[in-house]
N, C-alpha and C positions, 0 to 999 in steps of 0.2 A: 628441586621439583618445581614445575612451571606454575605459573599463577592460574589458579582456578577461577573460572568465569562465573559470575552470578546468574543464577536462573531465576526467572521470575515467571508467573502465570498473570496473564492480564484478560480480563472479559470486557468486552465492549457492547453494550446495550443502548438501543435507541429507537426511536421512531423510524419510519420509512422516510429516506432523503435527508435524514438529519446530521450526514456526514461522517458515520462510523468508519468507512473505508478510507476516507480522505484523511481523517484524523490518526488513524492507526498507520496508514503508509507514509504520512508525515512523520509520526514518532519513530517508525523504524528508520527512515532517512536520517533523522537527527541524531539518532543512537549510533550511527555507523553501520546500519544493517543493509544497506543499499548505497551505491556509490553515485556520485554527482553526475556522472556521465549517463547512467541509465535514467534518471530523473530527467535529464535534458531531452534524452530520446523519448521518453514518455510525453514530455512537455510538446514536443514539436508534433508527434503523432495526434495527440489530443486536439492541438490547435488546428490540425488539418482537418479533424471531423467536426470542427466547431464547438469542442468540448475542452477548452484549455484549462479550465479548472480542475480536471480530473485526473492531473498528472500524479498525484499522491495515491489516490484511489486505484490507480493501476498497478501500483506495487502489488496489489492483493487481487484485483480483478484480471484475469488472464485470458479467460474465455472471450471470443470474438462479440458473442451476443451480449456479454456484460458491457464491453466497451461500446457497442453500438447503441445500445438502450440506456447507459448509464445508470445500471442498477448491478447490485451484486448479487448473483444466482449461486454461486457455488460457495457455500460454507463449510469450513473444514478448519482443520488444525493448522497454523502456519507456524514453522519453527525457523526461527531467524537467529544468526549467530551474530552477536554484537562484540565490536571491538573493545 
């Protein structure tokens, strides 16, 4: 029988512009839920828009409007498979 993966539920709450998406995206990256190449792609794209510090937030922020405005609009359940 294969090794069973641990399932956890996380709720992130905070004020506007407190870094919730950035923190969550960084956590997903550190836990292996997204690869380094994708983060590097987000970093390059964010820098081109003058938002270099948003690379981890873009793990969650997929809409064009979210990325242009630097805010999370779509709040929904995110399921990430961790290594």
